[in-house]
Structures are given as C-alpha cells and as structure tokens.
C-alpha positions in Angstrom: -27.8 3.4 -36.5 -30.9 0.7 -34.9 -29.1 -2.2 -37.1 -25.4 -1.4 -35.8 -26.5 -1.5 -32.6 -28.6 -4.7 -32.9 -25.6 -5.9 -34.7 -23.2 -4.9 -31.5 -25.9 -6.1 -29.0 -27.0 -9.0 -30.1 -23.8 -10.8 -30.5 -22.8 -10.0 -27.2 -26.1 -11.6 -25.7 -26.2 -14.8 -27.9 -22.4 -15.1 -26.8 -23.3 -14.7 -23.3 -25.9 -17.5 -23.8 -23.6 -20.0 -25.6 -21.0 -20.0 -22.9 -23.7 -20.4 -20.3 -25.1 -23.5 -22.7 -21.4 -25.0 -23.0 -20.6 -24.7 -19.4 -22.2 -27.7 -18.1 -20.2 -29.8 -20.7 -17.0 -28.1 -19.7 -17.6 -28.6 -16.1 -18.2 -32.3 -16.5 -15.2 -33.1 -18.4 -12.5 -30.8 -16.1 -14.0 -32.5 -13.3 -14.1 -35.7 -14.2 -10.8 -36.4 -15.7 -9.3 -33.9 -12.5 -8.2 -30.9 -14.6 -6.5 -29.2 -11.9 -2.9 -28.4 -10.5 -1.7 -31.8 -8.7 0.3 -29.7 -5.9 -0.5 -26.0 -5.2 1.8 -23.4 -5.6 4.2 -21.3 -8.4 7.5 -20.1 -9.7 8.2 -16.7 -10.9 9.3 -16.2 -14.5 13.2 -16.8 -13.2 12.3 -20.0 -11.6 12.2 -19.1 -8.0 9.6 -19.9 -5.3 6.6 -17.5 -4.1 6.2 -18.3 -0.4 4.1 -15.9 0.6 1.8 -16.3 -2.6 2.2 -20.0 -1.6 1.3 -19.9 1.8 -2.0 -17.6 0.7 -3.4 -19.9 -1.7 -2.1 -22.9 -0.5 -6.2 -24.9 -0.7 -7.2 -22.7 -3.5 -5.3 -24.3 -6.6 -5.4 -27.9 -6.3 -9.4 -29.1 -6.4 -10.7 -26.5 -8.8 -10.3 -26.9 -12.7 -7.9 -25.0 -15.0 -8.8 -24.0 -18.5 -11.9 -22.3 -17.8 -11.0 -20.0 -20.7 -12.3 -22.3 -23.0 -15.8 -20.9 -22.4 -14.9 -17.2 -23.4 -13.0 -18.2 -27.0 -15.3 -21.0 -27.6 -18.3 -19.1 -27.4 -16.7 -16.3 -29.1 -16.0 -18.1 -32.1 -19.7 -19.8 -32.1 -20.8 -16.8 -31.9 -19.1 -15.5 -34.6 -19.5 -18.6 -36.9 -23.1 -18.5 -36.3 -23.8 -15.1 -38.0 -21.3 -16.0 -40.8 -23.5 -19.2 -41.5 -26.6 -17.3 -41.9 -25.3 -14.6 -44.1 -23.7 -17.6 -46.5 -26.6 -20.2 -45.9 -29.3 -17.3 -46.5 -28.0 -14.4 -48.0 -29.9 -10.9 -47.8 -29.1 -7.4 -46.9 -30.1 -8.6 -43.2 -28.2 -11.4 -43.0 -25.0 -9.8 -44.6 -25.0 -6.8 -42.7 -25.0 -8.5 -39.2 -22.1 -11.2 -40.1 -19.1 -9.4 -38.6 -16.3 -11.3 -40.1 -14.5 -8.9 -42.3 -10.5 -8.8 -43.3 -9.9 -5.6 -42.5 -11.7 -5.3 -38.7 -11.9 -8.7 -37.4 -9.8 -11.4 -39.4 -6.8 -10.7 -37.3 -8.3 -10.7 -33.7 -9.6 -13.7 -34.6 -6.6 -15.3 -35.5 -4.9 -14.0 -32.2 -7.8 -15.0 -30.5 -7.6 -18.7 -31.5 -4.0 -18.9 -32.0 -2.8 -17.5 -28.6 -5.8 -19.6 -26.8 -4.8 -22.8 -28.0 -1.1 -21.9 -26.8 -2.5 -21.5 -23.6 -4.6 -24.6 -23.5 -1.3 -26.6 -24.3 -0.1 -25.0 -21.5 -2.3 -25.6 -19.1 -2.7 -29.1 -20.2 0.7 -29.9 -19.3 0.1 -27.8 -16.2 -2.4 -30.5 -15.2 -1.2 -33.4 -17.1 2.7 -33.5 -15.8 4.0 -34.6 -18.5 7.6 -35.2 -19.1 9.8 -32.4 -18.8 6.9 -29.9 -17.9 5.7 -31.6 -15.0 3.8 -28.9 -12.8 4.8 -26.3 -14.8 3.2 -26.1 -18.1 5.3 -24.4 -20.9 8.6 -22.2 -19.7 7.6 -19.1 -19.7 10.8 -18.5 -22.3 8.9 -20.6 -24.5 5.4 -18.8 -23.9 7.6 -15.2 -24.3 9.0 -17.0 -28.0 5.4 -17.5 -29.1 3.9 -14.4 -28.2 6.8 -12.6 -30.0 6.1 -14.7 -33.1 2.2 -14.4 -33.1 3.0 -10.2 -32.5 5.5 -10.5 -35.8 2.4 -11.9 -37.5 0.1 -9.0 -36.5 2.6 -6.3 -36.9 3.1 -7.9 -40.3 -0.4 -8.0 -41.4 -0.5 -4.0 -40.1 2.5 -2.7 -42.2 1.7 -4.8 -45.2 -1.8 -5.7 -45.7 -3.3 -3.1 -44.2 -0.2 -0.6 -44.6 -0.7 1.2 -41.3 2.1 3.4 -40.7 1.2 6.0 -38.3 -0.5 6.3 -35.0 -2.3 9.2 -33.2 -0.7 10.9 -30.0 -3.8 12.1 -27.9 -4.0 16.0 -28.6 -1.6 16.2 -31.3 -2.2 14.1 -34.2 -1.1 11.4 -36.4 2.6 10.6 -36.8 4.2 8.3 -39.2 6.7 6.3 -37.7 7.1 3.5 -40.1 9.1 0.3 -39.9 8.9 1.5 -36.0 5.6 0.3 -36.4 6.5 -3.4 -36.0 8.9 -3.1 -33.1 6.3 -0.9 -31.3 3.4 -3.8 -32.0 5.6 -6.7 -30.7 6.6 -4.4 -27.3 3.2 -3.9 -27.2 1.7 -7.3 -27.2 5.2 -8.9 -25.3 3.7 -6.2 -22.2 0.2 -7.2 -22.1 1.4 -10.6 -22.3 2.9 -9.6 -19.3 0.1 -8.4 -17.6 -1.6 -12.3 -17.7 -0.5 -12.9 -14.2 -3.8 -10.5 -13.0 -5.9 -13.7 -13.4 -4.9 -14.9 -10.2 -8.3 -14.2 -8.0 -11.7 -15.4 -8.7 -13.3 -13.0 -10.5 -10.6 -10.5 -11.0 -9.1 -11.4 -14.3 -13.1 -11.6 -15.8 -14.3 -8.6 -14.5 -11.7 -6.6 -15.7 -11.4 -8.4 -19.4 -15.3 -7.6 -19.8 -15.1 -4.1 -18.8 -12.0 -3.5 -20.9 -13.5 -5.2 -23.9 -17.0 -3.6 -23.4 -15.1 -0.5 -23.4 -13.5 -0.9 -26.7 -16.8 -2.0 -28.2 -17.8 1.5 -27.6 -14.8 2.8 -29.1 -14.8 1.1 -32.1 -18.7 2.0 -32.6 -18.1 5.3 -32.5 -15.0 5.1 -35.0 -17.6 3.3 -37.1 -16.0 0.1 -37.3 -19.5 -1.9 -36.3 -17.6 -5.3 -37.0 -15.1 -4.8 -34.8 -17.3 -3.4 -32.5 -19.2 -6.5 -32.6 -16.5 -8.7 -32.2 -15.4 -7.0 -29.0 -19.0 -6.9 -28.0 -19.0 -11.1 -28.1 -15.6 -11.6 -26.5 -17.5 -9.3 -23.7 -20.3 -12.0 -23.2 -18.1 -15.0 -23.5 -16.2 -13.5 -20.7 -19.4 -12.9 -18.7 -20.6 -15.9 -19.2 -17.3 -17.2 -17.9 -17.6 -14.7 -15.2 -20.9 -15.8 -13.9 -19.3 -19.3 -12.8 -15.7 -17.8 -11.7 -17.3 -15.2 -9.0 -16.4 -16.8 -5.6 -16.4 -20.1 -5.3 -14.8 -20.7 -8.7 -16.2 -23.4 -10.5 -13.0 -23.4 -12.7 -10.1 -21.1 -13.2 -9.8 -18.9 -16.4 -6.2 -19.7 -16.9 -3.7 -19.5 -19.7 -6.1 -20.5 -22.1 -8.4 -17.4 -21.3 -5.9 -14.7 -20.5 -3.4 -15.5 -23.0 -5.9 -14.9 -25.6 -8.0 -12.3 -24.4 -4.3 -9.9 -23.9 -2.9 -10.4 -27.3 -6.1 -9.9 -29.3 -6.3 -6.5 -26.9 -3.2 -5.6 -28.3 -4.8 -6.2 -31.8 -7.9 -4.5 -31.0 -5.9 -1.5 -29.4 -3.9 -0.7 -32.5 -6.9 -1.5 -35.0 -8.8 1.6 -32.7 -5.3 3.6 -33.0 -5.5 3.8 -29.3 -2.6 2.1 -28.6 -0.9 5.1 -26.4 -4.2 5.4 -24.4 -4.7 1.3 -24.1 -2.4 2.3 -20.4 -5.3 4.2 -18.6 -7.9 2.3 -20.6 -6.7 -1.3 -19.1 -5.5 0.5 -16.2 -5.2 -2.6 -13.6 -3.0 -4.3 -16.2 -0.9 -1.6 -16.5 -0.7 -1.3 -12.6 -0.1 -4.9 -12.9 2.9 -4.9 -15.3 4.5 -1.6 -13.2 3.9 -3.5 -10.1 6.2 -6.6 -11.2 8.9 -4.8 -12.8 9.2 -2.2 -9.3 9.2 -5.4 -7.4 11.9 -7.4 -9.8 14.1 -4.2 -10.1 14.1 -3.5 -6.5 15.3 -7.1 -5.7 17.7 -6.8 -8.8 19.2 -3.7 -7.3 18.6 -3.4 -3.4 18.0 -6.7 -2.6 14.8 -6.1 -0.7 11.2 -6.0 -2.2 8.8 -3.1 -2.4 5.6 -5.2 -2.1 4.8 -8.2 0.3 4.2 -10.3 -2.8 3.4 -9.3 -6.6 1.3 -8.8 -8.5 -0.3 -6.3 -6.1 -3.1 -7.7 -5.9 -1.7 -10.8 -4.2 0.1 -7.8 -2.0 -3.2 -6.7 -0.7 -4.0 -10.1 0.0 -1.1 -10.0 2.1 -1.8 -7.3 3.9 -5.1 -8.8 4.9 -8.0 -7.6 2.3 -10.3 -10.5 1.9 -9.8 -11.7 -1.8 -13.9 -10.4 -2.8 -12.6 -6.5 -2.0 -9.3 -6.8 -4.1 -11.7 -8.1 -6.6 -14.6 -5.6 -6.5 -12.1 -2.7 -5.8 -10.1 -3.3 -9.4 -13.7 -3.7 -10.8 -14.7 -0.1 -9.7 -11.5 1.2 -10.6 -11.5 -0.5 -14.1 -14.9 1.4 -15.0 -13.7 5.1 -14.0 -10.8 4.5 -15.9 -12.0 3.3 -19.2 -15.1 6.1 -18.6 -12.1 8.4 -18.7 -9.8 6.1 -21.6 -13.1 6.7 -23.4 -13.8 10.1 -22.9 -9.9 11.2 -24.4 -10.5 8.9 -27.0 -13.5 11.0 -28.2 -12.5 14.6 -27.8 -8.9 14.3 -28.7 -9.6 13.2 -32.3 
C-alpha cells in the first residue's frame, strides 16, 4: 500500500518540479522569438468572426506567448522516462515497482498525449508564424478534426483488438457488451472532448480544471488497482500544476493547442481505461458545460437566427455580463472540485 502511494505521489511532485525547472528555458525561447499571435481575435469553426470575444480580449492575445502547454507534456514525459530509466539501468524490486510504463495501462495514453500535443504544437507554430496559407489561423478546424478522428480510430483499435475491450459499465446497472459499437463510441467521445478544448480561454481556467480532472482520475485508477494509470494521471496533474503556477494572472504564457489538445484526447483514453466514460460528463462537468453551451448557441443561431448567450464558450458569456475573469475562473475551479468528488463517489459505489 505504502509503495503504491509513493508510486503515485512521487511522480506528481517530480513532474511539478521538472515543469518549474523547464519554464525559464521555455520562457526565454518564447519571448526571444515572439511566439505570440500577431493580431488579436479569432474566428469560430465556421469561419465567422467573433466580435464580442474580440472586444473582450483585444489587448490580451498579443504580447503573451502561446505554447505554454509544452511544460505539461514535456514534464510528464521526462518524469515517466526517469522512472523507466531507473528501472532499466538499476533493475531491482523497488525501481521496477516504481516504473509505471506498461502496455495495458499507460502505453496508449502516453502515445495519445505526445501525438496530440505535437499536432497542437504544429497548429500553434502556424498560428504565431503566419506561414503560407495558415497566416494568423493555424491549422484549419477541419484538419485538426480529421487528425483527432484518426487518433480516435487508433485508440479504438488498440482497445478493441489489443486489449480486447468490448464492454462498458452502466453505473448501478452493470456491464453491457457493445461489440463493434465500441469503436464509434470511442471516436465520438474523443471528438466531443476535443471540442471542449475551447475552455482554454481565460488565464488559469483550463489549467485548474484539467488538474482537478486528472487528479480525480488518479484517485479512481488507484481505487481500481490500476496503479500505473494512477501514476500516469498524477504525473499529468503535476505537470499541469507547474504550468498553472505561471498561468495565474497575469499569465506568463498560454497553454494553447499543444497543451489542451493533448489533455482532452488523453482524457478520453483514461476514461475508457477506467471504464467511466458514462460518468465522465460529470467528473469533467466544466468541459461538458462548454460543449453544451456551444451546441446550444450554434443550434439557436441556425434554427432561430438568434443567440442564447452573448458569446460562446459560456465562460466568455459571464465575462460579457461584467464578471471579472478571475471570478469566472475560481468559480469554475469550485464547480470542478464538487463535480469531481460526486463523480468519484458514484464510480466507487456503483461497482
């Protein structure tokens, strides 16, 4: 028991300190080469302008670098490598026990984290460099969506054919065999979480929310005796905390796509590994609200020609109502904690 607790908490702490150590180097590079958007504002997935958002953030998106999410996945990868290297270089009961890189629990989430984060890094690079057809826009939404679907298909294939997962758990009901339907369910879940990535819109918002979510999944995985996966979730939480240390207003850098894309797609894998995909909307309630808010806003505009919210995602709606950004962020953190606790309780008592 004690060694398992150490296996989870030690990577979290080490990942945090690795992230803190990496930050001066990354900060120097990002500011030296001015890795920020050259003009403020954005467009929605349909290519339309967002005047209210642009007015709210007209002075916030230039002068502050993107790509801060590198801190998250780099610190997680380095920490995982440290424990793996110790196990291989100095084999023994302790070092091998502490290594948490395993085929059935952490290969797929680590692959997803790195692959999606690198896709996001390309998007960020195009965003700040204004190269060719991607001037001030990064990868088009459709291209990012296709890449996420491909990642989803790879993950679904691994679950179905390698891990032979054909079932999901319905809380308070039990296992249900869904056969080949597992594959589209996995892809839809990943695409849905990808669409929640727009929560990365206020200083400290995405960092705080994702830290809470991955910490919750570390607890869930630990309770399920998936100790390697618990350590993996903890190491991501540690890296995200290191990022959050520097993203609290005024932000030194933004998480941007290289951070949020890796986190949301990896969260999909973790939810299926813990068989909690049906409880995920509660555990990750702020992400769910973000998705639903966007769907409601887009549906209302399409069907009725008017908006429900002043601006979407919904956290910007509260900004438009006059809430200070820090109030929105801290209330999201509180809601995240409560929702995650309720979700954990349901997971634990419904088995």
